[in-house]
N, C-alpha and C positions, 0 to 999 in steps of 0.2 A: 714282575710286570716289565714288559719290554717298552723302552722309550724310543720314539722315533724322532729323527731330526726335524726341525721346523720346516726345512726345505725338501724333505723326502718326497719325490714325485710318485704318485700312485693314481689309479683311476679315480678314486674318491677325491684326492687332492685336486686333480684336473677338473673334475666335475664341479667342485666348490668354486674354483676360480672362473670356470666357464659360465657358471650361473651369474657371475658378476660382470659378464661380457668381456673378460680377459681372453684374448685370442692367441697369445704367444708368451713364452717364458724365456728369459735369458738371464743367467746369473753371473757369469764370469767376467764380463767386460768391465764391470764397475771397478775391479781391481786394476785393470790396465789403465783406465781413465784416471784413477787416483794416482797411480805411480807416474804416469805421464805428466800429470799436473804438478806433482811434487818436484820433478826434475825439469819441468818446463820444456817438454817436447810435444809435438802434435801426436794425436792418436786417432785411429778410426777403426771401425769394425765392419765386417760384411757378414750378414746372418744367412744361414741356410736352414730351412725347416727340416728336421731330421726324424721326428717321431710325433706321436699323438698320445698325450698323457691320459686321455679319457678312454682309450681303447684297451681292452684286456690283452689282446694279441699284439705282440710287438710287430710293427711293420717291417722291421729289419729282417724278419724271418722270410718275408715274401721276396722271392728272387727278382721279380719285376721291379719291385720297389727298390731293392738293393742296387739294381742296374741304374735306375733313375737317380738315386742318391749319388752314385758315383759320378754321373754326368753333372749333377748340380754342384757337387764339391769341386770338380774340375773347372767348371765355369766360374765359380766364385774365386778359386785360386788364380785363374787366368786374369780376371778383372783386378784382383788385388795386386798381382805382379805388374800388369800394365800401368796401373795407376801409380804404383810406387816408382816405376821407372820414369814416368812423366814428371812426377813431383820432384824426384832427384835432379832431373835435367833442369827444371825451373829454378830450383834452389841453387844449383851450380851456376846457372846464368846470372842469377841475382847477385851471388857472391862475387862473380867476376866483374860485374858492373860496379859494385861497391868498391872494389879494390883498384879500379882504374883511376888514376889521378889525372887531372887536366894538365895539358902541356905547360901552362904558365904557373902551375902550383909550385910554391917554394918548399923545399925539403930541408 
């Protein structure tokens, strides 16, 4: 008898969750959030819908969908990069403000 993983995605698996009004699945980010929490650093994620678990035919096989997905991933990557740059600049500014000592401070 073949055993399946609890989290194996299949059309039946998707239909089961869909019947419970679940509209999306994301499994990996919990590890990132856990690790970030353990070492006390901020974490964020950007999600892109990449397939449909209740459809038998993989949407990745469709050339039009593949082109659309490429654009979606590029857009998500651009947003992530721009946000990271802005956050880094804000953190650098905050650090420089914290390190400046007043002129009358005793050292």
